[in-house]
All heavy atoms as an XYZ file, in Angstrom:
754
protein
N      85.253    121.150    115.520
C      86.299    120.665    114.551
C      85.845    120.857    113.110
O      84.731    120.490    112.764
C      86.562    119.152    114.847
C      87.758    118.646    114.062
S      88.106    117.022    114.288
C      89.910    116.976    114.233
N      86.627    121.455    112.344
C      86.222    121.741    110.917
C      86.087    120.477    110.097
O      86.937    119.504    110.252
C      87.337    122.639    110.312
N      85.118    120.501    109.204
C      84.896    119.363    108.364
C      85.929    119.317    107.214
O      86.368    120.314    106.620
C      83.563    119.409    107.778
C      83.085    118.326    106.853
C      81.676    118.226    106.418
C      81.458    117.013    105.662
N      80.146    116.923    105.295
N      86.421    118.139    106.876
C      87.560    118.014    105.946
C      86.812    118.026    104.521
O      85.813    117.242    104.315
C      88.377    116.689    106.135
C      89.333    116.473    105.051
C      89.001    116.718    107.469
N      87.384    118.727    103.650
C      86.732    118.756    102.295
C      87.114    117.618    101.417
O      88.134    116.902    101.786
C      87.223    120.137    101.456
O      88.701    120.020    101.225
C      86.893    121.339    102.285
N      86.451    117.382    100.342
C      86.618    116.238     99.479
C      88.134    116.417     98.898
O      88.894    115.393     98.726
C      85.625    116.127     98.432
C      85.705    114.928     97.527
C      85.489    113.551     98.407
O      84.748    113.586     99.483
O      86.104    112.566     97.962
N      88.411    117.589     98.471
C      89.716    117.909     97.950
C      90.869    117.539     98.943
O      91.906    116.859     98.590
C      89.891    119.409     97.650
C      91.363    119.729     97.167
C      88.957    119.614     96.447
N      90.726    117.949    100.255
C      91.676    117.549    101.282
C      91.749    116.011    101.572
O      92.745    115.478    101.679
C      91.444    118.312    102.553
C      92.462    118.088    103.691
C      93.755    118.439    103.449
O      94.106    119.287    102.474
O      94.685    118.018    104.088
N      90.549    115.394    101.453
C      90.660    113.970    101.767
C      91.359    113.265    100.600
O      92.143    112.317    100.733
C      89.150    113.528    101.684
C      88.830    112.373    102.605
C      87.303    112.047    102.856
N      86.354    112.871    102.242
C      85.700    113.723    103.024
N      86.047    113.869    104.229
N      84.832    114.461    102.533
N      91.181    113.711     99.339
C      91.838    113.139     98.213
C      93.361    113.408     98.275
O      94.110    112.593     97.867
C      91.257    113.745     96.805
C      89.971    113.123     96.471
O      89.672    111.959     96.788
N      89.154    113.820     95.715
N      93.755    114.540     98.752
C      95.002    114.967     98.852
C      95.759    114.086     99.893
O      96.894    113.607     99.579
C      95.296    116.466     99.271
C      96.682    116.912     99.181
C      96.859    118.263     99.775
N      96.661    118.185    101.321
C      97.529    117.816    102.186
N      98.587    117.220    101.878
N      97.091    117.927    103.427
N      95.141    113.755    100.915
C      95.708    112.892    101.980
C      95.795    111.498    101.415
O      96.754    110.810    101.715
C      94.815    112.948    103.298
C      94.868    114.187    103.973
C      93.976    114.392    105.112
N      94.017    115.636    105.880
C      93.170    115.975    106.790
N      92.421    115.128    107.350
N      93.375    117.210    107.353
N      94.820    111.064    100.755
C      94.760    109.700    100.155
C      95.952    109.600     99.151
O      96.691    108.566     99.113
C      93.508    109.361     99.498
N      96.186    110.591     98.298
C      97.268    110.629     97.408
C      98.679    110.607     98.034
O      99.578    110.077     97.601
C      97.249    111.901     96.459
C      96.052    111.879     95.554
O      95.506    110.725     95.202
O      95.654    112.918     95.004
N      98.740    111.147     99.266
C     100.035    111.061     99.994
C     100.266    109.606    100.455
O     101.426    109.251    100.367
C      99.977    111.932    101.264
O      99.862    113.389    100.913
N      99.212    109.036    100.900
C      99.373    107.400    101.240
C      99.798    106.755     99.902
O     100.772    105.858     99.919
C      98.134    106.897    101.747
C      98.187    105.404    101.871
C      97.886    107.557    103.025
N      99.185    106.974     98.781
C      99.517    106.246     97.606
C     100.961    106.586     97.153
O     101.760    105.547     96.741
C      98.623    106.716     96.399
C      98.798    106.061     95.103
C      98.683    104.556     95.154
C      97.962    106.652     94.058
N     101.412    107.653     97.471
C     102.886    108.100     97.140
C     103.771    107.279     97.975
O     104.682    106.664     97.464
C     103.058    109.641     97.296
C     104.440    109.957     96.804
C     104.853    111.408     97.106
N     105.118    111.668     98.568
C     104.225    112.258     99.383
N     103.175    112.898     98.859
N     104.504    112.384    100.759
N     103.491    107.150     99.180
C     104.391    106.328    100.162
C     104.389    104.863     99.716
O     105.424    104.245     99.771
C     103.823    106.423    101.619
S     104.171    107.970    102.401
N     103.227    104.356     99.285
C     103.111    102.972     98.811
C     103.877    102.744     97.567
O     104.638    101.727     97.434
C     101.613    102.482     98.767
C     100.930    102.428    100.121
C     101.525    101.129     98.054
C      99.496    102.247    100.041
N     103.823    103.701     96.736
C     104.512    103.537     95.361
C     105.933    103.741     95.680
O     106.851    102.989     95.005
C     104.037    104.647     94.523
O     102.626    104.511     94.219
C     104.695    104.582     93.068
N     106.429    104.678     96.455
C     107.935    104.990     96.688
C     108.524    103.891     97.482
O     109.668    103.564     97.239
C     108.041    106.355     97.275
C     107.750    107.483     96.441
C     107.903    108.759     97.204
O     108.001    108.895     98.359
O     107.648    109.809     96.416
N     107.879    103.316     98.399
C     108.475    102.273     99.302
C     107.435    101.123     99.546
O     106.723    101.125    100.530
C     108.881    102.906    100.665
O     109.486    104.221    100.594
C     109.728    101.952    101.445
N     107.348    100.208     98.607
C     106.377     99.134     98.858
C     106.785     98.287    100.005
O     107.909     98.121    100.401
C     106.707     98.304     97.393
C     107.306     99.332     96.475
C     108.130    100.158     97.334
N     105.691     97.718    100.553
C     105.843     96.862    101.637
C     105.676     97.540    103.008
O     105.865     96.751    104.177
N     105.481     98.731    103.064
C     105.260     99.480    104.358
C     103.951     99.058    105.051
O     102.904     98.995    104.402
C     105.355    101.046    104.186
C     106.670    101.582    103.844
C     106.478    103.078    103.583
C     107.669    101.218    104.767
N     103.978     99.044    106.316
C     102.631     98.799    107.091
C     101.876    100.106    107.246
O     102.501    101.202    106.965
C     103.034     98.254    108.467
O     103.798     99.212    109.250
N     100.678    100.035    107.657
C      99.870    101.178    107.888
C     100.521    102.112    108.973
O     100.652    103.297    108.772
C      98.494    100.922    108.287
N     101.222    101.482    109.953
C     101.945    102.208    111.069
C     103.092    103.088    110.395
O     103.297    104.142    110.689
C     102.241    101.266    112.078
C     103.275    102.024    113.090
C     101.154    100.662    112.906
N     103.785    102.323    109.647
C     105.028    102.944    109.038
C     104.626    104.072    108.085
O     105.320    105.072    107.979
C     105.941    101.832    108.260
N     103.573    103.906    107.387
C     103.041    104.920    106.456
C     102.688    106.106    107.234
O     103.008    107.220    106.765
C     101.937    104.391    105.422
C     102.394    103.385    104.477
C     101.254    105.611    104.731
C     101.393    102.611    103.792
N     101.969    105.897    108.249
C     101.556    106.876    109.177
C     102.675    107.733    109.662
O     102.567    108.952    109.864
N     103.686    107.046    110.159
C     104.852    107.737    110.640
C     105.570    108.614    109.523
O     105.923    109.757    109.809
C     105.944    106.741    111.022
C     105.743    106.141    112.393
C     106.902    105.293    112.829
N     106.401    104.375    113.893
C     106.630    102.949    113.710
N     107.414    102.570    112.758
N     106.118    102.165    114.627
N     105.565    108.142    108.313
C     106.175    108.903    107.271
C     105.361    110.135    106.939
O     105.828    111.152    106.451
C     106.324    108.090    105.933
C     107.413    107.062    106.139
C     107.599    106.286    104.785
N     108.650    105.341    104.859
C     109.666    105.332    104.071
N     109.792    106.212    103.149
N     110.685    104.472    104.366
N     104.127    109.983    107.366
C     103.165    111.162    107.013
C     103.116    112.109    108.208
O     102.139    112.993    108.203
C     101.781    110.716    106.633
C     101.726    109.790    105.327
C     100.366    109.287    105.140
C     102.077    110.707    104.108
N     103.941    112.031    109.108
C     104.009    112.916    110.289
C     103.157    112.477    111.449
O     102.575    113.300    112.178
N     103.105    111.079    111.648
C     102.259    110.624    112.807
C     100.840    110.429    112.673
O      99.996    110.506    113.584
N     100.437    110.131    111.434
C      98.998    109.789    111.141
C      98.685    108.392    111.794
O      99.480    107.527    111.554
C      98.707    109.773    109.690
C      97.322    109.366    109.285
C      98.942    111.139    109.111
N      97.564    108.260    112.435
C      97.079    107.055    113.043
C      97.036    105.967    111.941
O      96.496    106.225    110.887
C      95.788    107.305    113.743
C      95.322    105.967    114.590
O      95.985    105.645    115.487
O      94.269    105.562    113.995
N      97.276    104.758    112.269
C      97.188    103.528    111.215
C      95.720    103.322    110.769
O      95.515    103.054    109.613
C      97.730    102.338    111.967
N      94.781    103.625    111.648
C      93.393    103.503    111.266
C      93.054    104.430    110.130
O      92.304    104.222    109.117
C      92.428    103.787    112.341
C      91.025    103.773    112.016
C      90.094    103.995    113.175
N      90.090    102.860    113.956
C      89.586    102.633    115.171
N      89.060    103.781    115.793
N      89.600    101.629    115.916
N      93.580    105.678    110.254
C      93.343    106.743    109.251
C      93.950    106.338    107.874
O      93.576    106.505    106.766
C      93.864    108.120    109.650
C      93.238    108.626    110.850
C      91.862    109.220    110.572
N      91.296    109.708    111.778
C      90.180    109.222    112.329
N      89.550    108.346    111.720
N      89.614    109.756    113.303
N      95.254    105.754    108.086
C      95.939    105.298    106.859
C      95.031    104.167    106.136
O      94.908    104.299    104.931
C      97.324    104.712    107.171
C      98.029    104.058    105.972
C      98.191    105.860    107.685
N      94.540    103.260    106.951
C      93.747    102.180    106.278
C      92.477    102.759    105.593
O      91.955    102.295    104.562
C      93.384    101.182    107.351
C      94.543    100.368    107.751
C      94.229     99.220    108.704
N      95.347     98.721    109.347
C      95.565     99.168    110.653
N      94.797     99.939    111.283
N      96.711     98.704    111.158
N      91.916    103.805    106.273
C      90.715    104.462    105.637
C      91.101    105.118    104.335
O      90.272    104.988    103.308
C      90.122    105.577    106.611
C      89.507    105.035    107.801
C      89.164    106.108    108.761
O      89.378    107.321    108.585
O      88.522    105.740    109.769
N      92.247    105.716    104.188
C      92.730    106.249    103.058
C      93.106    105.316    101.947
O      92.849    105.408    100.764
C      93.896    107.169    103.243
C      93.471    108.302    104.131
C      94.750    109.204    104.591
N      94.320    110.212    105.583
C      95.064    110.991    106.288
N      96.399    110.857    106.138
N      94.635    111.879    107.126
N      93.642    104.140    102.386
C      93.803    103.097    101.505
C      92.451    102.542    100.850
O      92.317    102.360     99.643
C      94.547    101.917    102.089
C      95.942    102.352    102.373
C      94.548    100.608    101.203
C      96.859    101.414    103.130
N      91.406    102.463    101.774
C      90.088    102.042    101.334
C      89.620    103.136    100.283
O      89.037    102.735     99.291
C      89.150    101.960    102.557
C      87.817    101.630    102.145
N      87.361    100.411    101.883
C      86.646    102.421    102.133
C      86.039    100.320    101.485
N      85.621    101.516    101.620
N      89.872    104.297    100.588
C      89.392    105.400     99.637
C      90.083    105.242     98.318
O      89.506    105.295     97.204
C      89.734    106.770    100.233
C      89.310    107.963     99.309
C      89.623    109.251     99.876
O      90.163    109.432    100.979
N      89.483    110.320     99.081
N      91.311    104.886     98.317
C      92.185    104.682     97.104
C      91.663    103.644     96.234
O      91.537    103.661     95.046
C      93.648    104.580     97.385
C      94.320    105.835     97.861
C      95.599    105.457     98.561
C      94.685    106.763     96.698
N      91.407    102.436     97.059
C      90.780    101.286     96.362
C      89.408    101.753     95.696
O      89.209    101.232     94.483
C      90.727    100.083     97.336
C      91.977     99.469     97.793
C      91.742     98.465     98.772
N      92.930     97.796     99.113
C      93.120     97.083    100.215
N      92.301     97.065    101.153
N      94.287     96.450    100.464
N      88.688    102.367     96.288
C      87.323    102.781     95.854
C      87.495    103.690     94.565
O      86.756    103.714     93.657
C      86.459    103.470     96.788
N      88.601    104.377     94.443
C      88.920    105.240     93.299
C      89.665    104.457     92.250
O      89.811    104.979     91.162
C      89.889    106.401     93.725
C      89.302    107.472     94.500
C      90.060    108.639     94.894
N      91.370    108.675     94.371
C      92.336    109.483     94.862
N      92.177    110.150     95.993
N      93.490    109.504     94.308
N      89.900    103.140     92.478
C      90.442    102.251     91.493
C      91.911    101.944     91.590
O      92.461    101.299     90.686
N      92.485    102.250     92.575
C      93.932    101.809     92.786
C      94.052    100.412     93.212
O      93.364    100.048     94.235
C      94.580    102.784     93.843
O      94.650    104.135     93.352
N      94.839     99.634     92.679
C      94.832     98.227     92.974
C      96.000     98.035     94.105
O      97.138     97.721     93.825
C      95.306     97.389     91.746
N      95.571     98.314     95.332
C      96.481     98.187     96.519
C      96.194     96.928     97.107
O      95.086     96.644     97.529
C      96.300     99.361     97.400
C      96.564    100.728     96.663
C      97.161     99.261     98.607
C      96.279    101.951     97.532
N      97.156     96.025     97.275
C      97.106     94.719     98.020
C      98.000     94.618     99.135
O      99.107     95.400     99.169
C      97.383     93.547     96.917
C      96.303     93.679     95.843
C      98.718     93.768     96.217
N      97.788     93.604     99.856
C      98.706     93.256    101.039
C      99.695     92.171    100.598
O      99.325     91.358     99.818
C      97.929     92.739    102.220
C      96.945     93.861    102.653
C      98.821     92.373    103.422
C      96.053     93.607    103.764
N     100.937     92.290    101.036
C     102.090     91.456    100.593
C     101.791     89.978    101.026
O     100.847     89.566    101.721
N     102.620     89.109    100.472
C     102.625     87.725    100.762
C     102.580     87.234    102.242
O     101.920     86.349    102.571
C     103.821     86.873    100.054
C     103.898     87.079     98.653
C     105.104     88.104     98.186
O     105.218     89.117     98.918
O     105.691     87.766     97.197
N     103.375     88.047    102.975
C     103.434     87.600    104.328
C     102.178     88.133    105.208
O     102.050     87.900    106.385
C     104.660     88.234    105.045
O     104.599     89.656    104.994
N     101.342     88.802    104.520
C     100.137     89.376    105.222
C     100.422     90.724    105.936
O      99.620     91.254    106.591
N     101.630     91.256    105.453
C     101.956     92.627    106.074
C     102.551     93.473    104.911
O     103.122     92.915    103.921
C     103.074     92.364    107.081
C     102.652     91.693    108.256
N     102.829     90.221    108.230
C     102.155     91.959    109.367
C     102.369     89.727    109.450
N     101.892     90.870    110.177
N     102.222     94.711    104.949
C     102.814     95.679    104.016
C     101.824     95.866    102.763
O     101.162     94.861    102.370
N     101.792     97.049    102.346
C     100.907     97.316    101.184
C     101.731     97.587     99.890
O     102.838     98.243     99.981
C     100.190     98.678    101.555
C      99.136     98.411    102.610
C      99.385     98.775    103.892
C      97.838     97.800    102.209
C      98.490     98.626    104.859
C      96.943     97.754    103.310
C      97.202     98.021    104.613
O      96.324     97.808    105.560
N     101.145     97.091     98.782
C     101.814     97.190     97.537
C     100.866     97.663     96.511
O      99.643     97.383     96.521
C     102.291     95.834     97.076
C     103.286     95.265     97.942
C     103.072     94.467     99.083
C     104.775     95.400     97.560
C     104.110     93.976     99.862
C     105.827     94.883     98.336
C     105.400     94.162     99.495
O     106.426     93.730    100.248
N     101.355     98.582     95.575
C     100.526     98.825     94.400
C     100.702     97.848     93.352
O     101.928     97.489     93.004
C     100.927    100.291     93.936
C     100.103    100.774     92.748
C      98.654    100.953     93.133
C     100.654    102.124     92.241
N      99.726     97.115     93.022
C      99.888     95.889     92.039
C     100.538     96.254     90.791
O     101.458     95.501     90.264
C      98.414     95.434     91.834
C      98.414     93.972     91.287
C      99.076     92.914     92.206
C      96.992     93.507     91.049
N     100.360     97.434     90.262
C     101.013     97.805     88.984
C     102.550     97.930     89.163
O     103.226     97.898     88.176
C     100.415     99.194     88.557
C      99.005     99.220     88.252
O      98.479     98.031     88.079
O      98.297    100.213     88.146
N     103.045     98.029     90.325
C     104.523     98.078     90.527
C     105.299     96.892     90.711
O     106.472     96.765     90.821
C     104.775     99.044     91.708
O     104.336     98.476     92.846
C     104.213    100.520     91.453
N     104.540     95.683     90.758
C     105.140     94.391     90.900
C     105.429     93.874     89.557
O     104.461     93.500     88.748
C     104.211     93.481     91.710
C     103.913     94.035     93.087
C     104.987     92.052     91.808
C     102.936     93.346     93.892
N     106.644     93.737     89.118
C     107.091     93.315     87.789
C     106.979     91.805     87.598
O     106.789     91.241     86.608
C     108.563     93.834     87.538
C     108.509     95.326     87.468
O     107.570     95.920     86.987
O     109.597     95.972     87.729
N     107.433     91.071     88.684
C     107.461     89.487     88.640
C     106.013     89.005     88.465
O     105.201     89.106     89.432
C     108.171     89.043     89.764
C     108.319     87.503     89.845
O     107.967     86.924     88.764
O     108.605     86.970     90.791
N     105.717     88.355     87.350
C     104.432     87.844     87.111
C     104.006     86.749     88.071
O     102.757     86.761     88.536
C     104.228     87.373     85.670
N     104.815     85.879     88.381
C     104.469     84.908     89.463
C     104.135     85.444     90.739
O     103.244     85.037     91.501
C     105.664     83.902     89.500
C     105.732     82.842     88.383
C     106.744     81.774     88.608
O     106.985     81.345     89.719
O     107.474     81.411     87.525
N     105.013     86.400     91.220
C     104.745     86.976     92.550
C     103.441     87.833     92.557
O     102.743     87.777     93.429
C     106.011     87.917     92.889
C     105.917     88.630     94.149
C     107.154     89.340     94.616
N     106.942     89.973     95.902
C     107.030     91.216     96.104
N     107.434     92.031     95.150
N     106.916     91.675     97.229
N     103.240     88.541     91.405
C     102.052     89.359     91.274
C     100.836     88.361     91.365
O      99.820     88.671     92.116
C     102.090     90.027     89.860
C     100.920     90.867     89.627
C     101.105     91.476     88.268
N      99.925     92.182     87.899
C      99.910     93.483     87.629
N     100.963     94.178     87.591
N      98.756     94.038     87.185
N     100.715     87.261     90.653
C      99.621     86.248     90.718
C      99.650     85.673     92.064
O      98.382     85.670     92.447
C      99.944     85.140     89.649
N     100.589     85.473     92.803
C     100.475     84.923     94.192
C      99.878     85.972     95.144
O      98.983     85.583     95.827
C     101.985     84.592     94.647
C     101.816     83.984     95.992
C     103.285     83.590     96.531
C     103.272     83.096     97.940
N     104.583     82.750     98.366
N     100.159     87.218     94.938
C      99.666     88.259     95.827
C      98.157     88.388     95.432
O      97.459     88.595     96.434
C     100.477     89.582     95.608
C     101.838     89.400     96.270
C      99.811     90.667     96.286
C     102.846     90.541     96.079
N      97.846     88.329     94.255
C      96.485     88.477     93.852
C      95.552     87.420     94.493
O      94.566     87.606     94.968
C      96.306     88.564     92.346
C      94.757     88.497     91.933
C      96.833     89.881     91.788
N      96.122     86.197     94.286
C      95.342     84.917     94.878
C      95.267     85.231     96.446
O      94.170     85.044     96.936
C      96.094     83.721     94.606
C      95.817     83.161     93.262
C      96.298     81.762     93.035
N      97.716     81.533     93.435
C      98.726     81.784     92.553
N      98.390     82.055     91.226
N      99.992     81.646     92.839
N      96.367     85.554     97.124
C      96.203     85.708     98.593
C      95.263     86.864     98.973
O      94.478     86.749     99.842
C      97.650     86.217     99.129
C      98.630     85.028     99.026
C     100.009     85.580     99.397
C      98.169     83.925    100.121
N      95.186     87.930     98.171
C      94.338     89.029     98.468
C      92.879     88.656     98.221
O      91.983     88.902     99.054
C      94.632     90.200     97.474
C      93.938     91.451     97.757
N      94.003     92.276     98.807
C      92.824     91.991     97.084
C      93.153     93.292     98.830
N      92.396     93.115     97.777
N      92.604     87.898     97.073
C      91.259     87.354     96.891
C      90.829     86.456     97.996
O      89.733     86.490     98.549
C      91.214     86.643     95.615
C      91.150     87.530     94.346
C      90.978     86.751     93.174
N      91.130     87.664     91.988
C      91.488     87.241     90.754
N      91.799     86.031     90.588
N      91.516     88.128     89.818
N      91.761     85.501     98.449
C      91.416     84.597     99.566
C      91.095     85.363    100.855
O      90.141     85.075    101.564
C      92.541     83.653     99.876
C      92.641     82.598     98.633
O      91.626     82.536     97.768
O      93.662     82.043     98.579
N      91.916     86.392    101.140
C      91.808     87.106    102.302
C      90.407     87.872    102.280
O      89.586     87.955    103.235
C      92.874     88.161    102.486
C      92.844     88.910    103.809
C      94.120     89.931    103.849
N      95.392     89.159    103.876
C      96.228     89.318    102.871
N      96.032     89.890    101.744
N      97.376     88.516    102.983
N      90.083     88.508    101.102
C      88.823     89.198    101.055
C      87.719     88.262    101.117
O      86.668     88.552    101.818
C      88.748     89.907     99.578
O      89.747     90.794     99.558
N      87.775     87.136    100.472
C      86.578     86.163    100.533
C      86.448     85.666    102.042
O      85.324     85.532    102.558
C      86.950     84.825     99.705
C      85.809     83.993     99.604
C      86.220     82.801     98.596
N      86.405     83.312     97.279
C      87.552     83.129     96.636
N      88.559     82.558     97.059
N      87.673     83.763     95.334
N      87.515     85.403    102.824
C      87.395     84.949    104.212
C      86.720     86.141    105.018
O      85.956     85.802    105.925
C      88.743     84.674    104.739
N      87.024     87.296    104.665
C      86.595     88.433    105.340
C      85.058     88.551    105.103
O      84.301     88.743    106.105
C      87.271     89.762    104.968
C      86.643     91.004    105.601
C      86.969     91.396    106.768
C      85.804     91.762    104.942
C      86.512     92.523    107.428
C      85.259     93.033    105.444
C      85.618     93.331    106.692
O      85.138     94.429    107.199
N      84.619     88.436    103.996
C      83.153     88.373    103.601
C      82.429     87.301    104.294
O      81.250     87.469    104.814
C      83.049     88.420    102.151
C      83.445     89.659    101.353
C      83.406     89.361     99.936
C      82.641     90.880    101.812
N      83.005     86.133    104.351
C      82.361     84.954    104.947
C      82.169     85.213    106.441
O      81.214     84.916    107.042
C      83.194     83.755    104.680
C      83.030     83.274    103.218
C      82.779     82.547    105.609
C      83.945     82.119    102.864
N      83.242     85.823    107.104
C      83.120     86.083    108.581
C      82.060     87.116    108.780
O      81.385     87.096    109.675
C      84.506     86.491    109.090
C      85.451     85.430    109.186
O      85.185     84.246    108.973
O      86.658     85.710    109.341
């Protein structure tokens, strides 16, 4: 199997970012379907890559769906999502 180049990896991650920007709240499975059947694990890997590149991608209030923080206009909702994201991250690190 051919090794994926960094350019291709970035292109694939950008496709995930486009899906999250265009349709906020999609799950990894739904994003994968929109990308032609990409496995949810691969989508999450690409989200991790985007976060490492500086994209503020968070999970929604219900614990489902991905959002680009910059696209949330309501300040109260944005603060709530940030708090939930921090709490989730903290719990993950403790576990």
